[in-house]
C-alpha positions in Angstrom: 48.3 -58.2 93.4 46.5 -57.1 90.2 47.8 -53.9 88.7 45.3 -51.1 88.0 44.7 -49.9 84.5 45.4 -46.4 83.4 41.7 -45.8 83.2 41.3 -46.8 86.8 44.2 -44.5 87.8 42.5 -41.6 85.9 39.2 -42.3 87.7 41.1 -42.0 91.0 42.6 -38.7 89.8 39.1 -37.3 89.6 38.8 -38.0 93.4 41.9 -36.1 94.3 41.7 -32.6 95.8 41.1 -29.8 93.3 43.6 -27.0 92.9 42.8 -23.9 95.1 40.5 -21.5 93.3 43.0 -18.7 93.0 45.5 -21.1 91.4 42.9 -22.1 88.8 42.2 -18.4 88.1 46.0 -17.8 87.6 46.1 -20.7 85.1 44.0 -18.7 82.7 46.7 -16.0 82.6 49.3 -18.6 81.6 47.5 -18.9 78.3 47.3 -15.1 77.8 44.1 -14.3 79.7 43.7 -10.8 81.2 44.5 -10.5 84.9 43.1 -8.0 87.4 46.3 -8.0 89.5 44.9 -6.1 92.4 41.9 -8.5 92.7 44.2 -11.5 92.4 46.5 -10.2 95.0 43.6 -9.9 97.4 42.4 -13.5 96.7 45.9 -14.9 97.0 46.3 -13.2 100.4 43.1 -14.8 101.6 44.7 -18.3 101.2 47.1 -18.0 104.2 48.9 -21.2 103.5 49.8 -20.2 100.0 50.6 -16.6 100.8 52.9 -17.6 103.6 55.0 -19.8 101.4 55.2 -17.2 98.7 56.3 -14.5 101.0 59.0 -16.7 102.5 60.5 -17.2 99.1 60.0 -13.5 98.1 62.0 -12.4 101.1 64.9 -14.9 100.5 68.4 -13.4 99.7 68.1 -14.5 96.1 65.9 -11.6 95.2 68.1 -9.1 97.1 65.3 -6.8 98.3 66.2 -3.7 100.3 63.1 -4.0 102.5 61.1 -6.9 103.7 58.0 -7.7 101.6 55.0 -8.0 103.9 52.1 -8.6 101.5 51.3 -10.3 98.2 50.5 -7.0 96.6 53.9 -5.6 97.5 55.5 -8.8 96.2 53.8 -8.3 92.9 55.0 -4.7 92.8 58.6 -5.6 93.6 59.0 -9.0 91.9 56.5 -8.6 89.1 53.3 -10.5 88.4 54.9 -13.3 86.4 57.3 -14.2 89.2 54.6 -14.2 91.9 52.3 -16.2 89.7 54.9 -19.0 89.4 55.4 -18.9 93.2 51.7 -19.1 93.9 51.1 -22.0 91.5 54.1 -23.8 93.0 52.7 -23.3 96.6 49.3 -24.5 95.4 50.7 -27.7 93.9 52.7 -28.4 97.1 49.7 -27.9 99.3 47.0 -29.5 97.1 48.3 -33.1 97.0 48.6 -35.5 99.9 52.2 -36.5 100.6 51.6 -40.3 100.1 52.5 -43.1 102.5 54.5 -45.8 100.8 57.5 -47.9 102.0 60.7 -46.6 100.4 59.1 -43.4 99.2 60.5 -40.2 100.9 58.2 -37.2 100.2 60.9 -34.7 101.2 63.3 -36.1 98.5 60.5 -36.1 96.0 59.7 -32.4 96.5 63.3 -31.4 96.6 63.9 -33.0 93.2 60.8 -31.5 91.5 61.6 -28.1 93.0 65.2 -28.5 91.8 63.9 -29.4 88.3 61.6 -26.3 88.3 64.4 -23.9 89.2 66.8 -25.6 86.8 64.2 -25.0 84.0 64.1 -21.4 85.1 67.9 -21.1 84.9 67.8 -22.7 81.4 65.1 -20.4 80.3 67.2 -17.4 81.3 70.2 -18.8 79.4 68.2 -19.7 76.4 66.1 -16.4 76.5 62.8 -18.3 76.9 59.8 -17.4 79.0 60.4 -18.9 82.4 57.0 -19.2 84.1 55.6 -22.1 82.1 58.9 -23.9 82.4 59.0 -23.5 86.1 55.5 -25.0 86.5 56.3 -27.8 84.0 59.4 -28.6 86.0 57.6 -28.6 89.3 54.9 -30.9 87.9 57.1 -33.2 85.8 57.1 -36.1 88.2 53.7 -35.4 89.8 52.3 -38.6 88.3 54.6 -40.5 90.6 53.1 -38.8 93.6 49.6 -39.8 92.4 50.7 -43.4 91.9 52.2 -43.5 95.4 49.1 -41.9 97.0 46.5 -44.0 95.2 48.3 -47.4 94.9 51.0 -47.4 97.6 51.4 -51.2 97.7 52.0 -51.4 94.0 54.4 -48.5 94.1 56.3 -50.1 97.1 56.9 -53.0 94.7 58.2 -50.6 92.1 60.7 -49.1 94.5 61.8 -52.5 95.9 62.4 -53.9 92.4 64.2 -50.8 91.2 66.6 -50.9 94.2 67.1 -54.6 93.8 68.0 -54.3 90.2 69.6 -50.8 90.3 67.0 -49.9 87.6 65.2 -46.7 86.8 61.8 -46.3 88.5 60.5 -45.3 85.1 61.2 -48.7 83.7 59.9 -50.7 86.6 56.7 -48.5 86.7 55.9 -49.8 83.2 56.6 -53.4 84.3 54.4 -53.2 87.4 51.6 -50.9 86.2 51.7 -51.2 82.4 52.2 -47.4 82.2 54.5 -44.9 83.9 54.3 -41.6 85.8 54.4 -39.5 82.6 51.0 -40.7 81.5 49.5 -40.2 85.0 51.0 -36.7 85.3 49.7 -35.6 82.0 46.2 -36.9 83.0 46.4 -35.0 86.2 47.5 -31.8 84.5 44.6 -32.1 82.1 42.2 -32.6 85.0 43.6 -29.4 86.6 43.2 -27.6 83.2 46.8 -26.7 82.8 47.8 -25.4 79.3 48.5 -28.0 76.7 52.2 -27.2 76.4 52.7 -28.0 80.1 50.6 -31.3 79.6 52.9 -32.2 76.7 56.0 -31.5 78.8 54.8 -33.9 81.5 54.0 -36.5 79.0 57.3 -36.3 77.0 60.0 -35.1 79.5 61.7 -38.5 79.3 61.2 -38.7 75.5 61.4 -35.1 74.2 61.8 -36.3 70.7 58.1 -37.2 70.8 57.1 -33.6 71.6 56.4 -30.9 69.1 59.5 -28.9 67.9 60.2 -26.0 70.2 58.1 -27.4 73.0 58.9 -27.2 76.7 59.7 -30.9 76.9 63.3 -30.7 75.9 64.1 -28.0 78.5 62.3 -29.9 81.3 64.2 -33.1 80.1 67.5 -31.3 80.5 66.4 -29.6 83.8 65.5 -33.0 85.3 69.0 -34.3 84.5 70.6 -31.1 86.0 68.7 -31.5 89.2 69.8 -35.1 89.5 73.4 -34.2 88.6 73.5 -31.6 91.4 71.8 -34.2 93.8 69.4 -31.5 95.0 67.2 -34.3 96.5 70.1 -35.5 98.7 69.3 -39.2 97.9 71.7 -42.0 98.6 71.4 -43.5 95.1 70.7 -40.7 92.7 70.6 -41.8 89.1 71.1 -39.1 86.4 68.5 -40.0 83.7 69.9 -40.6 80.2 69.8 -37.6 77.9 68.3 -37.5 74.5 71.3 -35.8 72.9 69.7 -34.5 69.8 67.0 -32.7 71.8 69.6 -31.3 74.2 72.0 -30.3 71.5 69.2 -28.5 69.6 68.9 -26.1 72.6 72.3 -24.7 71.6 73.7 -24.3 75.1 77.5 -24.4 75.2 79.7 -25.6 78.1 80.3 -22.1 79.5 76.6 -21.3 79.5 75.9 -24.6 81.2 78.3 -23.7 84.0 76.4 -20.5 84.6 73.1 -22.5 84.6 74.4 -24.9 87.2 75.4 -22.1 89.6 72.1 -20.3 88.9 70.2 -23.5 89.6 71.8 -24.0 93.0 71.2 -20.4 94.0 67.5 -20.5 93.0 67.1 -23.8 94.7 68.5 -22.5 98.0 66.1 -19.5 97.8 63.0 -21.6 97.0 63.5 -24.2 99.7 61.2 -22.3 102.1 58.4 -23.1 99.6 58.4 -26.7 101.0 57.5 -25.5 104.5 
């Protein structure tokens, strides 16, 4: 079984479904583009699959709304454009990619983990007083390269899973052994194909090695959020492995133990509220 090259993987990426048009339009606002909120609300509402997922989350107890939100426009009025934009982009990602069929790969666990990482990144952003929307999307996408590898080359990835289980090794390490590259390179390539902002692309590429990213980048926060989601076992896996932390990058964030306790509680509450996003 000959492993594909990264160039071959990238060629397959170009054959994957495109992001919904409204999501692509919202991406321009992540980089500071002007937004016609009313027009965007109308276009989001036209994509019923995305709108339904967004409204399920908007009406969760986490937001504590006094009355039920019945439209995307009302959700923007009550929650704010930034919050709804993150929810729409999340729903678009969840619906855009095929779930993949590969022995040993459990799509529900995958989506629970990446959603957990996204909300952990939000919780960290709140504690660190960072902007949360880019971090939420970077957290949600951080392992998306793994889903592409599973979808495009399921036999190869089944071997990755089998070897990792046999050796009790990290998937990341076995990916490199089997493919010659890992999911971070594939995820970054997909994010570029989807025209995500470069800071999100960098976070995907460097979330296991935040020391390689630019100072002040999103990568260190996503790196920490990934570990928090694993530590809380939000994916409900039988053999969850908390990834090793790059301590210099984590310590540079300046989060003390008391603040971390609040982040853990906030992450769990956000995760419970966002689960309806997964359908």
